[in-house]
C-alpha positions, 0 to 999 in steps of 0.5 A, spaced: 848 439 403 842 436 400 837 439 396 831 442 401 826 437 402 820 437 397 815 441 402 812 437 408 805 439 407 801 444 402 797 450 404 789 450 405 785 449 399 778 451 397 776 444 397 779 443 404 776 449 406 769 446 404 770 439 407 772 443 414 766 447 412 761 442 411 765 438 418 764 444 422 756 445 420 755 438 421 757 440 428 753 446 429 747 442 427 748 437 432 750 442 437 744 446 436 739 440 436 742 438 443 740 445 446 747 449 446 745 456 442 751 458 439 753 465 439 753 470 434 760 472 430 763 477 434 759 476 440 761 472 446 762 465 446 760 463 452 755 458 450 758 456 444 760 449 443 768 448 444 772 445 438 779 443 439 784 444 433 790 440 434 796 440 429 803 438 428 808 441 423 815 441 422 815 448 418 809 451 420 803 449 414 799 445 418 799 450 423 797 455 418 791 450 416 789 449 423 789 457 424 784 457 418 780 452 421 779 456 427 777 462 423 772 458 419 770 455 426 768 461 429 764 463 423 759 457 425 759 459 432 764 455 435 769 456 440 775 454 437 781 452 442 787 451 438 794 448 440 799 444 438 799 436 439 805 436 444 801 441 449 795 435 449 796 429 453 791 423 452 788 425 459 786 431 456 784 428 450 779 424 454 775 430 456 774 433 449 768 431 445 770 434 439 777 434 435 780 436 429 787 434 427 791 437 422 798 434 421 804 433 416 809 427 416 816 429 416 822 425 414 821 418 412 814 417 415 816 421 422 812 425 426 814 432 426 817 435 432 811 438 435 807 432 435 812 427 437 811 426 445 803 426 443 804 420 439 809 417 444 803 417 450 798 416 445 801 409 442 803 407 450 799 401 453 797 406 459 793 411 454 786 412 456 780 409 453 776 415 448 770 413 447 766 420 448 771 423 443 769 424 436 774 426 431 777 428 424 784 427 422 787 431 416 793 429 413 798 433 409 804 430 405 807 428 399 806 422 395 814 422 393 815 419 399 813 412 401 810 413 408 805 418 404 801 421 410 804 416 415 803 421 421 796 422 420 794 414 419 798 412 425 794 417 429 788 416 425 788 408 427 790 409 434 784 414 436 779 408 433 783 403 437 782 407 443 775 407 442 774 414 438 769 415 433 770 418 426 766 425 424 769 423 417 773 419 414 781 421 414 783 425 408 790 424 405 792 430 402 799 430 396 802 437 394 797 437 389 791 435 392 785 438 390 782 432 386 783 427 392 779 432 396 773 433 391 773 425 391 773 425 399 767 430 399 763 426 394 764 420 397 764 421 405 761 427 407 754 425 407 755 419 412 759 424 416 753 428 416 749 423 419 743 425 414 744 432 415 744 436 409 751 439 408 751 447 410 756 451 405 758 458 408 754 464 406 758 468 401 760 473 406 763 467 410 767 464 405 774 465 407 780 467 401 787 466 403 790 473 403 797 475 401 802 471 397 802 464 396 806 458 392 800 459 387 800 466 387 808 468 389 810 475 389 815 477 384 821 479 387 827 483 385 834 480 387 838 485 390 844 481 392 847 475 390 853 473 392 858 467 393 860 466 401 864 460 400 872 461 399 874 459 392 878 453 394 871 450 398 868 444 395 861 447 396 858 453 393 854 457 398 851 464 397 848 469 400 841 472 396 837 478 398 830 480 396 827 486 396 820 486 399 817 492 394 810 493 395 808 486 397 806 488 403 809 481 406 812 481 413 816 476 417 819 474 423 826 471 425 825 463 424 820 463 419 822 460 412 821 463 405 818 459 399 822 460 392 818 458 386 824 455 381 824 454 374 827 448 371 834 449 367 833 450 360 838 446 358 836 440 361 829 441 358 832 441 351 835 435 353 829 431 355 825 434 348 831 432 344 830 425 348 823 425 346 824 427 339 819 432 339 819 440 338 818 444 344 811 447 341 808 440 342 801 441 345 799 436 350 792 434 351 788 437 357 794 442 358 793 449 357 801 450 355 806 447 350 811 441 352 817 446 353 813 450 358 810 444 362 817 441 363 820 448 364 815 451 369 809 446 371 813 439 373 818 436 376 823 433 372 829 432 376 827 427 381 824 421 377 817 420 380 814 413 383 809 413 377 815 414 372 819 409 375 814 404 375 812 404 368 819 405 365 823 399 370 820 394 365 822 397 359 828 400 361 832 393 359 837 395 366 836 388 370 838 391 377 833 397 376 827 392 374 830 387 380 830 393 385 823 395 383 820 389 383 823 387 390 820 393 392 826 394 396 826 402 398 834 402 400 836 398 394 831 403 390 834 409 393 841 407 393 840 405 385 837 412 384 842 416 388 845 421 383 840 420 377 835 424 374 829 423 370 833 423 363 838 418 366 832 414 367 829 415 360 836 413 357 837 407 360 833 405 353 835 410 348 831 407 342 825 406 347 819 411 344 816 415 349 809 419 348 810 426 351 803 426 353 804 419 357 811 422 360 807 428 363 802 424 366 807 421 370 810 427 373 809 431 379 807 438 379 813 443 380 813 445 387 817 451 391 823 450 396 823 452 403 829 456 405 831 458 412 831 466 412 837 469 415 836 475 416 831 479 421 826 484 419 829 489 424 836 489 421 834 489 413 828 493 412 824 491 406 828 486 405 829 478 406 836 474 405 837 467 404 843 462 405 843 457 400 848 451 398 848 450 390 848 443 389 851 440 383 854 433 381 856 429 375 853 422 373 854 419 367 859 424 365 853 429 365 853 435 369 846 435 374 844 440 378 839 442 384 833 445 382 832 451 386 839 452 388 842 452 382 836 456 379 837 461 384 845 461 383 845 462 375 838 464 373 837 470 378 842 475 379 842 482 382 836 485 378 833 479 376 827 476 379 824 470 382 817 468 385 817 468 393 812 468 399 813 467 406 812 461 410 811 462 418 814 458 423 812 460 430 815 454 433 822 457 431 822 464 435 827 468 438 826 467 446 820 473 448 824 474 454 830 478 452 835 475 458 833 468 457 840 465 454 840 462 447 844 456 445 844 455 437 847 449 433 848 451 426 853 447 421 853 449 414 847 453 412 845 451 418 847 458 420 842 462 416 836 463 422 842 464 427 844 469 423 837 472 424 836 471 431 843 474 433 841 481 428 834 480 432 837 480 439 842 486 437 836 490 434 832 489 441 838 490 445 837 483 449 842 482 454 841 474 454 847 470 453 848 467 445 852 461 444 853 459 437 856 452 435 858 452 428 863 448 423 864 445 416 869 442 412 875 447 412 876 454 416 880 457 410 874 456 405 868 454 409 867 459 415 861 463 412 859 470 414 866 470 418 866 477 418 860 478 421 861 472 426 867 476 428 864 482 429 858 480 434 863 476 438 867 482 439 861 486 441 859 482 446 853 480 442 855 473 441 857 471 448 861 464 446 863 461 439 865 454 438 867 452 431 868 445 428 872 444 422 872 437 421 877 436 416 883 441 418 886 436 422 886 428 422 881 426 426 874 429 424 871 434 429 864 436 429 859 440 432 856 435 437 864 434 439 864 441 441 858 440 445 860 434 449 867 438 450 863 443 453 858 439 456 858 442 463 857 449 461 852 447 456 848 444 462 849 450 467 846 454 461 840 449 460 839 449 468 839 457 467 833 457 463 837 457 456 833 455 450 836 450 445 836 451 438 838 446 432 838 447 424 841 444 419 841 436 416 836 432 419 839 425 417 845 425 421 847 432 424 841 433 428 840 425 431 848 426 432 847 433 436 840 430 439 844 424 442 850 429 444 845 433 448 842 426 452 849 424 453 851 431 456 844 432 461 845 424 463 853 426 465 853 433 467 846 432 471 848 425 474 841 422 471 839 415 468 838 415 461 831 415 462 831 421 467 835 424 462 830 423 456 824 426 461 829 432 461 829 433 454 822 431 453 821 437 458 825 442 454 820 440 448 814 441 452 816 448 454 819 450 447 826 450 450 829 445 445 826 446 438 829 444 431 829 447 424 831 441 420 831 438 413 
């Protein structure tokens, strides 16, 4: 399994809160000039100016931004209306006056799952004109990706094409985005205010992000760290349990856990040796020595774009220079596959490197998000993860995934690691305990479904539970086999379909098992069943989606277009949701 993705978006910063405060204040002043008397905080909002806050997110961070935006909007006398992008049609959008949109970019420039239908309708030639709409777009992303904040850029451009007017220029936020947000404030906010002085929140109104976050993670003690996969497995999959202690943190089945790693000390020392400087070397503009910067402040596994651009002409490697010069993303990705930063530095082992310049090319070290594999009802005071430790060899040197091997090698039982909760309200057990659940989660994709089943058992839910699980070999890769077998024996797990791809000559995957049981699967959907997918987004999730469309088309006697409409209805009704990476 690939490393968990670098986070799609980032928490709401003070700078963005200031942007939003000024933006809302401008709306408030214009509403007041128009005669609408906004209600005081805590009073009825009958006369308050409506403000629609729409969000598109894959893992919940943009929703968190939207929630904080709504809270701030109320302090400004607005009546915020918070909704997912997919819940809004272009016709509804045309009836709105003021809208702000927080949207992250998923995968390679794609819309997040709960914004795909919105974008499809908005980009259609039939989309209505939006001359009466005034809007602002906040993009969340990561400049490590070529299509940085592409979802926000597309939505912003399309709204402009349809005649909507910007309340302020779009801001695209990187993972570490404070400087960008500040520059945007300084250059754009006066124009957005239309010569009205920005109104900052009063001291009593200023919002602070409560609880633990990537900036202030909770130091949690590991209470369990054991290997789940068998001795003959090609993988190393671990079950890791953290104590929530006195953190006050809570979560629900379906949420994710953020883990703050540190870089492998042997790898840090290898980079210091390549630079030829001691770890105590001071770096101008930083409050820590070089060794600490490389250990806990910066990403040193994946070569950054800035480093690639700077070193390609100096590397002496013609293929590397060629793919960089040509701007061929696929060729560059293929060349970088398996290589880390040290591999790039060692292309020209005699090239002198300035440590300060190297640091300037690096991106901040980020948390990794993992699907939680426990229900808080079943494991009070704990949160569990199911993690595949990523290890490989390249150029006769061991390479390691940053966070997965940090957890595997450096936080045994009794050790501590920084964690925080990342809610994912779109990925939840059905509220109705009688509703059937269909879960597709091969490999570590089983994580949230272990949590779902524990949750349903604790609630005494009577709805049917059907799990599709698989991996390479049943003997060595059937993780949680004892638990799953017990759930099947008790009747909690109504049906279990397994797909171990390499136990026979012809490879069999979960999507093949879906197709084989298509009649029953379609019948369960017709009964109101919810369909969940967790795991690899690149291949598995796409193959499962294609199989689902095919099953609905075949079993429902539908055209491909009608099957697509059926799937889209499932998505709109939140009966087809994914947690993919």
